[in-house]
Biotite code that builds the C-alpha atoms (Angstrom):
import biotite.structure as struc

atoms = struc.array([
    struc.Atom([-7.145, 65.290, -9.537], chain_id="A", res_id=1, res_name="UNK", atom_name="CA", element="C"),
    struc.Atom([-7.739, 62.352, -11.899], chain_id="A", res_id=2, res_name="UNK", atom_name="CA", element="C"),
    struc.Atom([-4.071, 62.102, -12.841], chain_id="A", res_id=3, res_name="UNK", atom_name="CA", element="C"),
    struc.Atom([-3.035, 62.340, -9.179], chain_id="A", res_id=4, res_name="UNK", atom_name="CA", element="C"),
    struc.Atom([-5.111, 59.227, -8.425], chain_id="A", res_id=5, res_name="UNK", atom_name="CA", element="C"),
    struc.Atom([-4.143, 57.429, -11.676], chain_id="A", res_id=6, res_name="UNK", atom_name="CA", element="C"),
    struc.Atom([-7.778, 57.550, -12.837], chain_id="A", res_id=7, res_name="UNK", atom_name="CA", element="C"),
    struc.Atom([-8.825, 57.879, -16.469], chain_id="A", res_id=8, res_name="UNK", atom_name="CA", element="C"),
    struc.Atom([-12.387, 58.983, -17.275], chain_id="A", res_id=9, res_name="UNK", atom_name="CA", element="C"),
    struc.Atom([-14.007, 60.849, -20.182], chain_id="A", res_id=10, res_name="UNK", atom_name="CA", element="C"),
    struc.Atom([-13.716, 64.609, -19.791], chain_id="A", res_id=11, res_name="UNK", atom_name="CA", element="C"),
    struc.Atom([-16.540, 65.629, -22.151], chain_id="A", res_id=12, res_name="UNK", atom_name="CA", element="C"),
    struc.Atom([-20.213, 66.000, -21.222], chain_id="A", res_id=13, res_name="UNK", atom_name="CA", element="C"),
    struc.Atom([-21.375, 63.857, -24.157], chain_id="A", res_id=14, res_name="UNK", atom_name="CA", element="C"),
    struc.Atom([-20.019, 60.703, -22.482], chain_id="A", res_id=15, res_name="UNK", atom_name="CA", element="C"),
    struc.Atom([-22.392, 61.072, -19.528], chain_id="A", res_id=16, res_name="UNK", atom_name="CA", element="C"),
    struc.Atom([-26.164, 60.709, -19.178], chain_id="A", res_id=17, res_name="UNK", atom_name="CA", element="C"),
    struc.Atom([-28.414, 63.216, -17.429], chain_id="A", res_id=18, res_name="UNK", atom_name="CA", element="C"),
    struc.Atom([-28.584, 61.448, -14.040], chain_id="A", res_id=19, res_name="UNK", atom_name="CA", element="C"),
    struc.Atom([-25.074, 60.026, -13.745], chain_id="A", res_id=20, res_name="UNK", atom_name="CA", element="C"),
    struc.Atom([-23.327, 59.896, -10.367], chain_id="A", res_id=21, res_name="UNK", atom_name="CA", element="C"),
    struc.Atom([-20.034, 58.006, -10.082], chain_id="A", res_id=22, res_name="UNK", atom_name="CA", element="C"),
    struc.Atom([-17.659, 57.119, -7.275], chain_id="A", res_id=23, res_name="UNK", atom_name="CA", element="C"),
    struc.Atom([-14.360, 55.888, -8.672], chain_id="A", res_id=24, res_name="UNK", atom_name="CA", element="C"),
    struc.Atom([-11.444, 54.437, -6.727], chain_id="A", res_id=25, res_name="UNK", atom_name="CA", element="C"),
    struc.Atom([-7.809, 55.075, -7.575], chain_id="A", res_id=26, res_name="UNK", atom_name="CA", element="C"),
    struc.Atom([-6.236, 53.397, -10.566], chain_id="A", res_id=27, res_name="UNK", atom_name="CA", element="C"),
    struc.Atom([-9.509, 52.850, -12.477], chain_id="A", res_id=28, res_name="UNK", atom_name="CA", element="C"),
    struc.Atom([-9.398, 53.490, -16.246], chain_id="A", res_id=29, res_name="UNK", atom_name="CA", element="C"),
    struc.Atom([-12.659, 53.983, -18.165], chain_id="A", res_id=30, res_name="UNK", atom_name="CA", element="C"),
    struc.Atom([-11.694, 56.710, -20.595], chain_id="A", res_id=31, res_name="UNK", atom_name="CA", element="C"),
    struc.Atom([-13.522, 55.503, -23.766], chain_id="A", res_id=32, res_name="UNK", atom_name="CA", element="C"),
    struc.Atom([-16.822, 54.622, -22.122], chain_id="A", res_id=33, res_name="UNK", atom_name="CA", element="C"),
    struc.Atom([-20.319, 56.126, -22.296], chain_id="A", res_id=34, res_name="UNK", atom_name="CA", element="C"),
    struc.Atom([-22.025, 56.296, -18.902], chain_id="A", res_id=35, res_name="UNK", atom_name="CA", element="C"),
    struc.Atom([-25.828, 56.038, -19.109], chain_id="A", res_id=36, res_name="UNK", atom_name="CA", element="C"),
    struc.Atom([-26.143, 54.635, -15.565], chain_id="A", res_id=37, res_name="UNK", atom_name="CA", element="C"),
    struc.Atom([-27.426, 56.391, -12.447], chain_id="A", res_id=38, res_name="UNK", atom_name="CA", element="C"),
    struc.Atom([-25.309, 55.630, -9.359], chain_id="A", res_id=39, res_name="UNK", atom_name="CA", element="C"),
    struc.Atom([-22.194, 53.578, -10.059], chain_id="A", res_id=40, res_name="UNK", atom_name="CA", element="C"),
    struc.Atom([-19.262, 52.591, -7.863], chain_id="A", res_id=41, res_name="UNK", atom_name="CA", element="C"),
    struc.Atom([-16.088, 51.542, -9.685], chain_id="A", res_id=42, res_name="UNK", atom_name="CA", element="C"),
    struc.Atom([-13.403, 49.682, -7.733], chain_id="A", res_id=43, res_name="UNK", atom_name="CA", element="C"),
    struc.Atom([-9.679, 50.300, -7.657], chain_id="A", res_id=44, res_name="UNK", atom_name="CA", element="C"),
    struc.Atom([-7.560, 49.392, -10.694], chain_id="A", res_id=45, res_name="UNK", atom_name="CA", element="C"),
    struc.Atom([-10.468, 48.112, -12.776], chain_id="A", res_id=46, res_name="UNK", atom_name="CA", element="C"),
    struc.Atom([-10.427, 49.087, -16.442], chain_id="A", res_id=47, res_name="UNK", atom_name="CA", element="C"),
    struc.Atom([-12.720, 49.076, -19.457], chain_id="A", res_id=48, res_name="UNK", atom_name="CA", element="C"),
    struc.Atom([-11.251, 49.643, -22.922], chain_id="A", res_id=49, res_name="UNK", atom_name="CA", element="C"),
    struc.Atom([-14.490, 50.875, -24.508], chain_id="A", res_id=50, res_name="UNK", atom_name="CA", element="C"),
    struc.Atom([-18.236, 50.366, -24.413], chain_id="A", res_id=51, res_name="UNK", atom_name="CA", element="C"),
    struc.Atom([-21.450, 51.490, -22.776], chain_id="A", res_id=52, res_name="UNK", atom_name="CA", element="C"),
    struc.Atom([-22.744, 51.266, -19.216], chain_id="A", res_id=53, res_name="UNK", atom_name="CA", element="C"),
    struc.Atom([-26.502, 51.398, -18.644], chain_id="A", res_id=54, res_name="UNK", atom_name="CA", element="C"),
    struc.Atom([-28.209, 49.749, -15.666], chain_id="A", res_id=55, res_name="UNK", atom_name="CA", element="C"),
    struc.Atom([-25.171, 48.987, -13.502], chain_id="A", res_id=56, res_name="UNK", atom_name="CA", element="C"),
    struc.Atom([-24.509, 49.926, -9.875], chain_id="A", res_id=57, res_name="UNK", atom_name="CA", element="C"),
    struc.Atom([-21.189, 48.259, -9.063], chain_id="A", res_id=58, res_name="UNK", atom_name="CA", element="C"),
    struc.Atom([-17.982, 47.195, -10.774], chain_id="A", res_id=59, res_name="UNK", atom_name="CA", element="C"),
    struc.Atom([-15.568, 45.714, -8.240], chain_id="A", res_id=60, res_name="UNK", atom_name="CA", element="C"),
    struc.Atom([-11.815, 46.034, -7.942], chain_id="A", res_id=61, res_name="UNK", atom_name="CA", element="C"),
    struc.Atom([-9.273, 44.632, -10.407], chain_id="A", res_id=62, res_name="UNK", atom_name="CA", element="C"),
    struc.Atom([-11.861, 43.926, -13.120], chain_id="A", res_id=63, res_name="UNK", atom_name="CA", element="C"),
    struc.Atom([-10.679, 43.594, -16.740], chain_id="A", res_id=64, res_name="UNK", atom_name="CA", element="C"),
    struc.Atom([-13.272, 44.673, -19.309], chain_id="A", res_id=65, res_name="UNK", atom_name="CA", element="C"),
    struc.Atom([-12.402, 44.501, -22.997], chain_id="A", res_id=66, res_name="UNK", atom_name="CA", element="C"),
    struc.Atom([-13.509, 46.612, -25.982], chain_id="A", res_id=67, res_name="UNK", atom_name="CA", element="C"),
    struc.Atom([-17.089, 47.308, -27.102], chain_id="A", res_id=68, res_name="UNK", atom_name="CA", element="C"),
    struc.Atom([-18.686, 45.739, -24.042], chain_id="A", res_id=69, res_name="UNK", atom_name="CA", element="C"),
    struc.Atom([-22.253, 46.723, -23.144], chain_id="A", res_id=70, res_name="UNK", atom_name="CA", element="C"),
    struc.Atom([-23.446, 46.277, -19.552], chain_id="A", res_id=71, res_name="UNK", atom_name="CA", element="C"),
    struc.Atom([-26.961, 46.663, -18.138], chain_id="A", res_id=72, res_name="UNK", atom_name="CA", element="C"),
    struc.Atom([-28.931, 46.212, -21.357], chain_id="A", res_id=73, res_name="UNK", atom_name="CA", element="C"),
    struc.Atom([-32.730, 46.192, -21.163], chain_id="A", res_id=74, res_name="UNK", atom_name="CA", element="C"),
    struc.Atom([-33.869, 43.078, -23.104], chain_id="A", res_id=75, res_name="UNK", atom_name="CA", element="C"),
    struc.Atom([-37.451, 44.353, -23.131], chain_id="A", res_id=76, res_name="UNK", atom_name="CA", element="C"),
    struc.Atom([-36.995, 47.968, -24.145], chain_id="A", res_id=77, res_name="UNK", atom_name="CA", element="C"),
    struc.Atom([-40.330, 47.951, -25.962], chain_id="A", res_id=78, res_name="UNK", atom_name="CA", element="C"),
    struc.Atom([-43.735, 46.756, -24.693], chain_id="A", res_id=79, res_name="UNK", atom_name="CA", element="C"),
    struc.Atom([-44.423, 43.156, -25.649], chain_id="A", res_id=80, res_name="UNK", atom_name="CA", element="C"),
    struc.Atom([-48.044, 43.014, -24.431], chain_id="A", res_id=81, res_name="UNK", atom_name="CA", element="C"),
    struc.Atom([-49.296, 46.213, -26.159], chain_id="A", res_id=82, res_name="UNK", atom_name="CA", element="C"),
    struc.Atom([-50.919, 46.301, -29.578], chain_id="A", res_id=83, res_name="UNK", atom_name="CA", element="C"),
    struc.Atom([-47.587, 47.309, -31.108], chain_id="A", res_id=84, res_name="UNK", atom_name="CA", element="C"),
    struc.Atom([-43.962, 47.241, -29.974], chain_id="A", res_id=85, res_name="UNK", atom_name="CA", element="C"),
    struc.Atom([-43.256, 50.569, -31.749], chain_id="A", res_id=86, res_name="UNK", atom_name="CA", element="C"),
    struc.Atom([-42.558, 53.622, -29.526], chain_id="A", res_id=87, res_name="UNK", atom_name="CA", element="C"),
    struc.Atom([-45.019, 55.813, -31.463], chain_id="A", res_id=88, res_name="UNK", atom_name="CA", element="C"),
    struc.Atom([-47.598, 54.634, -28.883], chain_id="A", res_id=89, res_name="UNK", atom_name="CA", element="C"),
    struc.Atom([-45.903, 56.398, -25.968], chain_id="A", res_id=90, res_name="UNK", atom_name="CA", element="C"),
    struc.Atom([-43.590, 59.065, -27.375], chain_id="A", res_id=91, res_name="UNK", atom_name="CA", element="C"),
    struc.Atom([-44.098, 62.076, -29.616], chain_id="A", res_id=92, res_name="UNK", atom_name="CA", element="C"),
    struc.Atom([-40.793, 61.484, -31.381], chain_id="A", res_id=93, res_name="UNK", atom_name="CA", element="C"),
    struc.Atom([-41.401, 60.113, -34.910], chain_id="A", res_id=94, res_name="UNK", atom_name="CA", element="C"),
    struc.Atom([-45.068, 59.574, -33.985], chain_id="A", res_id=95, res_name="UNK", atom_name="CA", element="C"),
    struc.Atom([-48.094, 60.331, -36.204], chain_id="A", res_id=96, res_name="UNK", atom_name="CA", element="C"),
    struc.Atom([-50.348, 60.686, -33.131], chain_id="A", res_id=97, res_name="UNK", atom_name="CA", element="C"),
    struc.Atom([-50.288, 61.785, -29.484], chain_id="A", res_id=98, res_name="UNK", atom_name="CA", element="C"),
    struc.Atom([-51.765, 59.008, -27.349], chain_id="A", res_id=99, res_name="UNK", atom_name="CA", element="C"),
    struc.Atom([-50.860, 60.515, -23.978], chain_id="A", res_id=100, res_name="UNK", atom_name="CA", element="C"),
    struc.Atom([-49.528, 57.101, -22.938], chain_id="A", res_id=101, res_name="UNK", atom_name="CA", element="C"),
    struc.Atom([-46.203, 56.465, -21.206], chain_id="A", res_id=102, res_name="UNK", atom_name="CA", element="C"),
    struc.Atom([-44.036, 53.372, -21.037], chain_id="A", res_id=103, res_name="UNK", atom_name="CA", element="C"),
    struc.Atom([-40.990, 52.665, -18.933], chain_id="A", res_id=104, res_name="UNK", atom_name="CA", element="C"),
    struc.Atom([-39.512, 49.261, -18.170], chain_id="A", res_id=105, res_name="UNK", atom_name="CA", element="C"),
    struc.Atom([-38.271, 48.421, -14.662], chain_id="A", res_id=106, res_name="UNK", atom_name="CA", element="C"),
    struc.Atom([-34.762, 49.608, -13.763], chain_id="A", res_id=107, res_name="UNK", atom_name="CA", element="C"),
    struc.Atom([-32.641, 46.672, -12.516], chain_id="A", res_id=108, res_name="UNK", atom_name="CA", element="C"),
    struc.Atom([-28.944, 47.264, -11.894], chain_id="A", res_id=109, res_name="UNK", atom_name="CA", element="C"),
    struc.Atom([-26.127, 44.882, -12.747], chain_id="A", res_id=110, res_name="UNK", atom_name="CA", element="C"),
    struc.Atom([-23.602, 44.180, -9.987], chain_id="A", res_id=111, res_name="UNK", atom_name="CA", element="C"),
    struc.Atom([-20.122, 42.958, -10.901], chain_id="A", res_id=112, res_name="UNK", atom_name="CA", element="C"),
    struc.Atom([-17.795, 41.520, -8.266], chain_id="A", res_id=113, res_name="UNK", atom_name="CA", element="C"),
    struc.Atom([-14.031, 41.794, -7.968], chain_id="A", res_id=114, res_name="UNK", atom_name="CA", element="C"),
    struc.Atom([-11.424, 40.232, -10.277], chain_id="A", res_id=115, res_name="UNK", atom_name="CA", element="C"),
    struc.Atom([-13.953, 39.726, -13.086], chain_id="A", res_id=116, res_name="UNK", atom_name="CA", element="C"),
    struc.Atom([-12.751, 39.397, -16.701], chain_id="A", res_id=117, res_name="UNK", atom_name="CA", element="C"),
    struc.Atom([-15.243, 40.344, -19.430], chain_id="A", res_id=118, res_name="UNK", atom_name="CA", element="C"),
    struc.Atom([-14.245, 39.568, -23.012], chain_id="A", res_id=119, res_name="UNK", atom_name="CA", element="C"),
    struc.Atom([-14.596, 41.695, -26.147], chain_id="A", res_id=120, res_name="UNK", atom_name="CA", element="C"),
    struc.Atom([-18.105, 42.624, -27.325], chain_id="A", res_id=121, res_name="UNK", atom_name="CA", element="C"),
    struc.Atom([-19.805, 40.782, -24.468], chain_id="A", res_id=122, res_name="UNK", atom_name="CA", element="C"),
    struc.Atom([-23.290, 41.945, -23.509], chain_id="A", res_id=123, res_name="UNK", atom_name="CA", element="C"),
    struc.Atom([-24.745, 41.710, -20.002], chain_id="A", res_id=124, res_name="UNK", atom_name="CA", element="C"),
    struc.Atom([-28.486, 42.085, -19.475], chain_id="A", res_id=125, res_name="UNK", atom_name="CA", element="C"),
    struc.Atom([-29.958, 44.232, -16.716], chain_id="A", res_id=126, res_name="UNK", atom_name="CA", element="C"),
    struc.Atom([-30.331, 42.797, -13.208], chain_id="A", res_id=127, res_name="UNK", atom_name="CA", element="C"),
    struc.Atom([-27.533, 40.223, -13.575], chain_id="A", res_id=128, res_name="UNK", atom_name="CA", element="C"),
    struc.Atom([-25.147, 39.566, -10.658], chain_id="A", res_id=129, res_name="UNK", atom_name="CA", element="C"),
    struc.Atom([-21.621, 38.439, -11.534], chain_id="A", res_id=130, res_name="UNK", atom_name="CA", element="C"),
    struc.Atom([-19.587, 36.839, -8.762], chain_id="A", res_id=131, res_name="UNK", atom_name="CA", element="C"),
    struc.Atom([-15.978, 37.452, -7.796], chain_id="A", res_id=132, res_name="UNK", atom_name="CA", element="C"),
    struc.Atom([-13.375, 35.939, -10.083], chain_id="A", res_id=133, res_name="UNK", atom_name="CA", element="C"),
    struc.Atom([-15.812, 35.087, -12.897], chain_id="A", res_id=134, res_name="UNK", atom_name="CA", element="C"),
    struc.Atom([-14.883, 35.118, -16.595], chain_id="A", res_id=135, res_name="UNK", atom_name="CA", element="C"),
    struc.Atom([-17.261, 36.159, -19.407], chain_id="A", res_id=136, res_name="UNK", atom_name="CA", element="C"),
    struc.Atom([-16.237, 34.946, -22.858], chain_id="A", res_id=137, res_name="UNK", atom_name="CA", element="C"),
    struc.Atom([-15.978, 37.296, -25.831], chain_id="A", res_id=138, res_name="UNK", atom_name="CA", element="C"),
    struc.Atom([-19.281, 38.060, -27.599], chain_id="A", res_id=139, res_name="UNK", atom_name="CA", element="C"),
    struc.Atom([-21.277, 36.213, -24.961], chain_id="A", res_id=140, res_name="UNK", atom_name="CA", element="C"),
    struc.Atom([-24.736, 37.432, -23.959], chain_id="A", res_id=141, res_name="UNK", atom_name="CA", element="C"),
    struc.Atom([-25.247, 37.037, -20.218], chain_id="A", res_id=142, res_name="UNK", atom_name="CA", element="C"),
    struc.Atom([-28.883, 36.703, -19.159], chain_id="A", res_id=143, res_name="UNK", atom_name="CA", element="C"),
    struc.Atom([-28.509, 34.999, -15.756], chain_id="A", res_id=144, res_name="UNK", atom_name="CA", element="C"),
    struc.Atom([-26.396, 35.396, -12.622], chain_id="A", res_id=145, res_name="UNK", atom_name="CA", element="C"),
    struc.Atom([-22.832, 34.053, -12.843], chain_id="A", res_id=146, res_name="UNK", atom_name="CA", element="C"),
    struc.Atom([-21.369, 32.245, -9.793], chain_id="A", res_id=147, res_name="UNK", atom_name="CA", element="C"),
    struc.Atom([-17.991, 33.090, -8.322], chain_id="A", res_id=148, res_name="UNK", atom_name="CA", element="C"),
    struc.Atom([-15.029, 31.857, -10.389], chain_id="A", res_id=149, res_name="UNK", atom_name="CA", element="C"),
    struc.Atom([-17.268, 30.441, -13.126], chain_id="A", res_id=150, res_name="UNK", atom_name="CA", element="C"),
    struc.Atom([-16.279, 30.708, -16.799], chain_id="A", res_id=151, res_name="UNK", atom_name="CA", element="C"),
    struc.Atom([-19.252, 31.342, -19.086], chain_id="A", res_id=152, res_name="UNK", atom_name="CA", element="C"),
    struc.Atom([-19.481, 31.631, -22.869], chain_id="A", res_id=153, res_name="UNK", atom_name="CA", element="C"),
    struc.Atom([-22.133, 31.610, -25.582], chain_id="A", res_id=154, res_name="UNK", atom_name="CA", element="C"),
    struc.Atom([-25.557, 32.993, -26.461], chain_id="A", res_id=155, res_name="UNK", atom_name="CA", element="C"),
    struc.Atom([-27.034, 32.800, -23.940], chain_id="A", res_id=156, res_name="UNK", atom_name="CA", element="C"),
    struc.Atom([-23.918, 32.390, -21.801], chain_id="A", res_id=157, res_name="UNK", atom_name="CA", element="C"),
    struc.Atom([-23.564, 29.065, -19.998], chain_id="A", res_id=158, res_name="UNK", atom_name="CA", element="C"),
    struc.Atom([-21.029, 27.733, -17.514], chain_id="A", res_id=159, res_name="UNK", atom_name="CA", element="C"),
    struc.Atom([-18.365, 25.620, -19.210], chain_id="A", res_id=160, res_name="UNK", atom_name="CA", element="C"),
    struc.Atom([-16.064, 25.208, -16.203], chain_id="A", res_id=161, res_name="UNK", atom_name="CA", element="C"),
    struc.Atom([-14.734, 26.844, -13.053], chain_id="A", res_id=162, res_name="UNK", atom_name="CA", element="C"),
    struc.Atom([-11.330, 28.440, -12.700], chain_id="A", res_id=163, res_name="UNK", atom_name="CA", element="C"),
    struc.Atom([-10.465, 26.324, -9.671], chain_id="A", res_id=164, res_name="UNK", atom_name="CA", element="C"),
    struc.Atom([-11.610, 23.238, -7.756], chain_id="A", res_id=165, res_name="UNK", atom_name="CA", element="C"),
    struc.Atom([-14.450, 23.551, -5.233], chain_id="A", res_id=166, res_name="UNK", atom_name="CA", element="C"),
    struc.Atom([-11.931, 23.300, -2.386], chain_id="A", res_id=167, res_name="UNK", atom_name="CA", element="C"),
    struc.Atom([-9.810, 26.170, -3.706], chain_id="A", res_id=168, res_name="UNK", atom_name="CA", element="C"),
    struc.Atom([-12.873, 28.338, -4.388], chain_id="A", res_id=169, res_name="UNK", atom_name="CA", element="C"),
    struc.Atom([-14.089, 27.876, -0.823], chain_id="A", res_id=170, res_name="UNK", atom_name="CA", element="C"),
    struc.Atom([-10.702, 28.986, 0.495], chain_id="A", res_id=171, res_name="UNK", atom_name="CA", element="C"),
    struc.Atom([-10.632, 31.991, -1.834], chain_id="A", res_id=172, res_name="UNK", atom_name="CA", element="C"),
    struc.Atom([-13.995, 33.127, -0.495], chain_id="A", res_id=173, res_name="UNK", atom_name="CA", element="C"),
    struc.Atom([-12.334, 33.566, 2.896], chain_id="A", res_id=174, res_name="UNK", atom_name="CA", element="C"),
    struc.Atom([-9.468, 35.629, 1.457], chain_id="A", res_id=175, res_name="UNK", atom_name="CA", element="C"),
    struc.Atom([-10.713, 38.823, -0.257], chain_id="A", res_id=176, res_name="UNK", atom_name="CA", element="C"),
    struc.Atom([-7.269, 39.751, -1.552], chain_id="A", res_id=177, res_name="UNK", atom_name="CA", element="C"),
    struc.Atom([-8.600, 42.842, -3.352], chain_id="A", res_id=178, res_name="UNK", atom_name="CA", element="C"),
    struc.Atom([-8.992, 44.445, 0.080], chain_id="A", res_id=179, res_name="UNK", atom_name="CA", element="C"),
    struc.Atom([-5.227, 44.420, 0.586], chain_id="A", res_id=180, res_name="UNK", atom_name="CA", element="C"),
    struc.Atom([-3.091, 47.475, -0.013], chain_id="A", res_id=181, res_name="UNK", atom_name="CA", element="C"),
    struc.Atom([-0.635, 47.452, -2.950], chain_id="A", res_id=182, res_name="UNK", atom_name="CA", element="C"),
    struc.Atom([2.206, 47.074, -0.447], chain_id="A", res_id=183, res_name="UNK", atom_name="CA", element="C"),
    struc.Atom([0.601, 43.928, 0.982], chain_id="A", res_id=184, res_name="UNK", atom_name="CA", element="C"),
    struc.Atom([-0.164, 42.528, -2.470], chain_id="A", res_id=185, res_name="UNK", atom_name="CA", element="C"),
    struc.Atom([3.513, 42.712, -3.455], chain_id="A", res_id=186, res_name="UNK", atom_name="CA", element="C"),
    struc.Atom([4.217, 39.811, -1.094], chain_id="A", res_id=187, res_name="UNK", atom_name="CA", element="C"),
    struc.Atom([1.712, 37.420, -2.710], chain_id="A", res_id=188, res_name="UNK", atom_name="CA", element="C"),
    struc.Atom([2.908, 34.687, -5.119], chain_id="A", res_id=189, res_name="UNK", atom_name="CA", element="C"),
    struc.Atom([0.300, 35.305, -7.827], chain_id="A", res_id=190, res_name="UNK", atom_name="CA", element="C"),
    struc.Atom([1.438, 32.556, -10.208], chain_id="A", res_id=191, res_name="UNK", atom_name="CA", element="C"),
    struc.Atom([1.100, 29.736, -7.656], chain_id="A", res_id=192, res_name="UNK", atom_name="CA", element="C"),
    struc.Atom([-2.453, 29.458, -6.310], chain_id="A", res_id=193, res_name="UNK", atom_name="CA", element="C"),
    struc.Atom([-1.539, 26.985, -3.558], chain_id="A", res_id=194, res_name="UNK", atom_name="CA", element="C"),
    struc.Atom([1.342, 29.133, -2.347], chain_id="A", res_id=195, res_name="UNK", atom_name="CA", element="C"),
    struc.Atom([-0.865, 32.246, -2.507], chain_id="A", res_id=196, res_name="UNK", atom_name="CA", element="C"),
    struc.Atom([-3.544, 30.557, -0.400], chain_id="A", res_id=197, res_name="UNK", atom_name="CA", element="C"),
    struc.Atom([-0.911, 29.498, 2.113], chain_id="A", res_id=198, res_name="UNK", atom_name="CA", element="C"),
    struc.Atom([0.402, 33.041, 2.354], chain_id="A", res_id=199, res_name="UNK", atom_name="CA", element="C"),
    struc.Atom([-3.073, 34.534, 2.747], chain_id="A", res_id=200, res_name="UNK", atom_name="CA", element="C"),
    struc.Atom([-3.951, 32.039, 5.481], chain_id="A", res_id=201, res_name="UNK", atom_name="CA", element="C"),
    struc.Atom([-1.423, 33.850, 7.683], chain_id="A", res_id=202, res_name="UNK", atom_name="CA", element="C"),
    struc.Atom([-3.168, 37.216, 7.320], chain_id="A", res_id=203, res_name="UNK", atom_name="CA", element="C"),
    struc.Atom([-4.950, 37.946, 10.591], chain_id="A", res_id=204, res_name="UNK", atom_name="CA", element="C"),
    struc.Atom([-7.137, 40.863, 9.549], chain_id="A", res_id=205, res_name="UNK", atom_name="CA", element="C"),
    struc.Atom([-9.048, 41.378, 6.309], chain_id="A", res_id=206, res_name="UNK", atom_name="CA", element="C"),
    struc.Atom([-10.168, 44.926, 6.982], chain_id="A", res_id=207, res_name="UNK", atom_name="CA", element="C"),
    struc.Atom([-10.913, 46.695, 3.726], chain_id="A", res_id=208, res_name="UNK", atom_name="CA", element="C"),
    struc.Atom([-8.083, 48.941, 2.582], chain_id="A", res_id=209, res_name="UNK", atom_name="CA", element="C"),
    struc.Atom([-9.271, 52.480, 1.964], chain_id="A", res_id=210, res_name="UNK", atom_name="CA", element="C"),
    struc.Atom([-8.420, 53.593, -1.562], chain_id="A", res_id=211, res_name="UNK", atom_name="CA", element="C"),
    struc.Atom([-8.602, 57.211, -2.609], chain_id="A", res_id=212, res_name="UNK", atom_name="CA", element="C"),
    struc.Atom([-11.797, 58.124, -4.483], chain_id="A", res_id=213, res_name="UNK", atom_name="CA", element="C"),
    struc.Atom([-13.058, 60.641, -6.998], chain_id="A", res_id=214, res_name="UNK", atom_name="CA", element="C"),
    struc.Atom([-16.746, 61.444, -7.456], chain_id="A", res_id=215, res_name="UNK", atom_name="CA", element="C"),
    struc.Atom([-18.315, 62.507, -10.750], chain_id="A", res_id=216, res_name="UNK", atom_name="CA", element="C"),
    struc.Atom([-21.588, 64.382, -11.111], chain_id="A", res_id=217, res_name="UNK", atom_name="CA", element="C"),
    struc.Atom([-23.497, 66.280, -13.775], chain_id="A", res_id=218, res_name="UNK", atom_name="CA", element="C"),
    struc.Atom([-24.607, 69.778, -12.820], chain_id="A", res_id=219, res_name="UNK", atom_name="CA", element="C"),
    struc.Atom([-26.027, 72.363, -15.223], chain_id="A", res_id=220, res_name="UNK", atom_name="CA", element="C"),
    struc.Atom([-24.920, 70.284, -18.213], chain_id="A", res_id=221, res_name="UNK", atom_name="CA", element="C"),
    struc.Atom([-21.303, 70.217, -17.007], chain_id="A", res_id=222, res_name="UNK", atom_name="CA", element="C"),
    struc.Atom([-19.132, 67.422, -15.629], chain_id="A", res_id=223, res_name="UNK", atom_name="CA", element="C"),
    struc.Atom([-17.729, 67.968, -12.139], chain_id="A", res_id=224, res_name="UNK", atom_name="CA", element="C"),
    struc.Atom([-14.938, 65.934, -10.525], chain_id="A", res_id=225, res_name="UNK", atom_name="CA", element="C"),
    struc.Atom([-14.437, 66.009, -6.762], chain_id="A", res_id=226, res_name="UNK", atom_name="CA", element="C"),
    struc.Atom([-12.025, 64.061, -4.614], chain_id="A", res_id=227, res_name="UNK", atom_name="CA", element="C"),
    struc.Atom([-8.815, 63.813, -2.711], chain_id="A", res_id=228, res_name="UNK", atom_name="CA", element="C"),
])
């Protein structure tokens, strides 16, 4: 089923958390990734070389994610306003006492748009929204939302420039090319942005192309794949 839809995912249970539920479109490749998320939709032809996914709900189509990337990190995984930050206060693991207390930080999913490029060893904090066409520099730590087509780098990541002029970005917002079928995409002049915009201006309908999907779930400590 995975091979039929050109999808690559881990096949072993150890790569998936207890509550994982995935919906993956054709062509996606995430075969050296640990999934600790809950409900995640992965768009067509996106790939991730390696890394970990925590609080993340969406990765759009045609995203390029490099090695050792971590997405959906909780920056406050320990209580900052308690007497101590150590987990002995709320867990029995490695604890000298049983306090009966519990602690759980708020779950806030990351959402990543389409055509996003995330560089090697980048880290994206929970709750961040990354717009279509954005670029995240290698080893950057992203703590705030990233606008469409912005290029951000650093710790914390800051905008250094945009991929295109404001005029071009506004036009691109009207042309969601990732909704086109592969057959339609073959006609686009990718290496000439002005020519590509001109071509896309002639497209009358931008109805979303339906890609084949595979769903992944964990049942009785086993990984199940279902799809077309």
